[in-house]
N, C-alpha and C positions, 0 to 999 in steps of 0.2 A: 463518453468523452474520448475513450480509447485506452491504450496502454502506453506506459512509459517504459523505457529500456534502461536499466541499471548496468552500467558497463563498469566491469572491474579488470584489474590485472590478475591474472593467475600467477600466483607466486610459488614459492617451495612448498613442500608436502606438509610442513608445519603450519604454513599460512602466514608466516611473519611478514614476508615481501608482498601480501596482497594488499592492493590499494583500490579504493573507489575512485574511478576517473569522473564519473558525473551521471545525471539522470537526462535522457535524451528522449526526443520524439524524432521518428523519421526511420528510414530503413536502416539496416545494419552497414550496407554499403555506404550510406551518406554519412553515418556516425564514424565509421572507420576513416573515411576521407577527411572528416574534421580532425580527428586524432593526427593523421599524418601531416595535415597542413599546419597543425599547432605543435608539431614535434612531441606527440604523447606517444610513448612507447611502452610495450608491456614488458614485464621481466620474463615470461616465459610466452604466453598468450593472452589474449582479451578473453573475457567470459562475459556473457550477457544473461540477465534475467529479466523477467517481465513483471511489471507493477501495475495492478489495476488501479485507475483513478477513477473516484467516485466524487461526483458534484454534489457538495452539500449546501451550496449557496441559496437553494430555496428552501430550506428547513428552518423554520422559525425556531431560535434558541429557547430551550425550556429548563436551562441549567444556569447556575451561577458559577464562573469560573474565575478563579484566582491562580496567579503564577506563584509557585512556592520556589523555595531554595534550589539550586542546581537545576533550573528550568524545567522542575516537576509541575504538573498541572493537577490542581485540586478542584474538585467541583462538588456542588450540592444539588440535588434534584428534588422534585416534588413527588408525592405518593403516585399520582396518576401516571407520571412519565416511567416511574419505577415498575408499576403494573403493567404498562404497555410493554416495557422492556422484556418482561417475563413471559408475556404472551407471545411476543415475536420469538423469544428463544425456544418454548415449546413448540410453536408452529414449524420451526426451522428443523425440527427432529422428525416431522412427518414426512412420509414419501409423497410423491404427486398423486398416487392412487389413494392413499388414506385422506388426503386433503379433498380429493374429488369426491369420495365417499361420505364426507362430512359436509359437502356442498360449500366448501371454501374455495374452490378453483373451478 
Protein backbone atom coordinates (compact mmCIF):
# COMPACT_ATOMS: atom_id res chain seq x y z
CA UNK A 1 0.00 0.00 0.00
CA UNK A 2 2.86 2.36 0.62
CA UNK A 3 3.80 4.78 3.31
CA UNK A 4 1.95 7.53 5.07
CA UNK A 5 3.78 10.66 6.17
CA UNK A 6 3.05 11.92 9.66
CA UNK A 7 3.70 15.64 9.72
CA UNK A 8 4.30 17.41 13.01
CA UNK A 9 5.45 20.86 13.98
CA UNK A 10 8.80 20.96 15.68
CA UNK A 11 8.41 22.79 18.93
CA UNK A 12 10.60 23.86 21.77
CA UNK A 13 13.20 21.54 23.28
CA UNK A 14 10.74 20.29 25.91
CA UNK A 15 8.26 19.29 23.19
CA UNK A 16 5.43 21.31 24.71
CA UNK A 17 4.60 23.10 21.48
CA UNK A 18 4.95 20.07 19.18
CA UNK A 19 1.68 19.31 17.41
CA UNK A 20 0.56 16.68 14.92
CA UNK A 21 -0.55 18.40 11.72
CA UNK A 22 -1.90 15.20 10.16
CA UNK A 23 -1.23 12.05 8.19
CA UNK A 24 -0.66 12.46 4.45
CA UNK A 25 0.04 10.66 1.20
CA UNK A 26 2.05 12.43 -1.48
CA UNK A 27 5.42 14.07 -1.80
CA UNK A 28 6.68 16.35 0.92
CA UNK A 29 6.41 19.24 -1.56
CA UNK A 30 2.71 18.47 -2.06
CA UNK A 31 2.13 18.21 1.68
CA UNK A 32 3.88 21.50 2.48
CA UNK A 33 1.91 23.16 -0.35
CA UNK A 34 -1.27 21.91 1.34
CA UNK A 35 -0.08 23.43 4.63
CA UNK A 36 0.73 26.78 3.03
CA UNK A 37 -2.65 26.89 1.24
CA UNK A 38 -4.45 26.10 4.51
CA UNK A 39 -2.43 28.54 6.63
CA UNK A 40 -0.83 25.75 8.71
CA UNK A 41 2.43 27.09 10.10
CA UNK A 42 5.06 25.39 12.22
CA UNK A 43 6.28 26.78 15.52
CA UNK A 44 9.90 26.30 14.37
CA UNK A 45 9.93 23.73 11.56
CA UNK A 46 7.90 20.88 10.17
CA UNK A 47 9.10 17.35 10.88
CA UNK A 48 8.13 14.27 8.89
CA UNK A 49 8.11 10.61 9.88
CA UNK A 50 7.07 7.64 7.80
CA UNK A 51 4.41 5.13 8.76
CA UNK A 52 4.08 1.78 7.02
CA UNK A 53 0.53 0.93 5.99
CA UNK A 54 -0.47 -2.73 6.21
CA UNK A 55 -3.60 -3.89 4.38
CA UNK A 56 -5.40 -6.37 6.65
CA UNK A 57 -8.67 -6.34 4.72
CA UNK A 58 -8.04 -9.81 3.26
CA UNK A 59 -7.49 -11.52 6.64
CA UNK A 60 -10.36 -13.57 8.01
CA UNK A 61 -11.00 -12.44 11.59
CA UNK A 62 -10.28 -15.15 14.17
CA UNK A 63 -10.70 -13.14 17.34
CA UNK A 64 -13.62 -11.70 19.27
CA UNK A 65 -13.16 -7.98 19.87
CA UNK A 66 -15.01 -5.73 22.29
CA UNK A 67 -14.42 -2.07 22.92
CA UNK A 68 -13.79 -1.26 26.54
CA UNK A 69 -13.72 1.90 28.56
CA UNK A 70 -11.55 4.76 27.26
CA UNK A 71 -11.51 3.25 23.73
CA UNK A 72 -9.49 0.24 24.92
CA UNK A 73 -9.74 -2.84 22.74
CA UNK A 74 -10.19 -6.20 24.44
CA UNK A 75 -9.94 -9.46 22.52
CA UNK A 76 -10.21 -13.20 22.95
CA UNK A 77 -8.62 -15.72 20.64
CA UNK A 78 -8.58 -19.45 20.06
CA UNK A 79 -5.73 -21.80 20.92
CA UNK A 80 -4.82 -22.40 17.25
CA UNK A 81 -4.51 -18.66 16.57
CA UNK A 82 -2.31 -18.26 19.66
CA UNK A 83 -0.12 -21.18 18.53
CA UNK A 84 0.32 -19.62 15.06
CA UNK A 85 1.27 -16.30 16.69
CA UNK A 86 3.95 -18.09 18.74
CA UNK A 87 5.26 -19.81 15.59
CA UNK A 88 5.39 -16.48 13.75
CA UNK A 89 7.23 -14.91 16.67
CA UNK A 90 9.81 -17.69 16.72
CA UNK A 91 10.31 -17.55 12.95
CA UNK A 92 10.80 -13.77 13.02
CA UNK A 93 13.88 -14.28 15.20
CA UNK A 94 15.61 -16.46 12.60
CA UNK A 95 17.98 -14.97 10.04
CA UNK A 96 17.35 -15.50 6.33
CA UNK A 97 20.25 -17.99 6.27
CA UNK A 98 18.77 -19.99 9.18
CA UNK A 99 15.38 -20.07 7.46
CA UNK A 100 17.04 -21.27 4.25
CA UNK A 101 18.95 -24.01 6.12
CA UNK A 102 15.69 -25.21 7.68
CA UNK A 103 14.01 -25.25 4.27
CA UNK A 104 11.60 -22.48 5.20
CA UNK A 105 12.62 -20.11 2.45
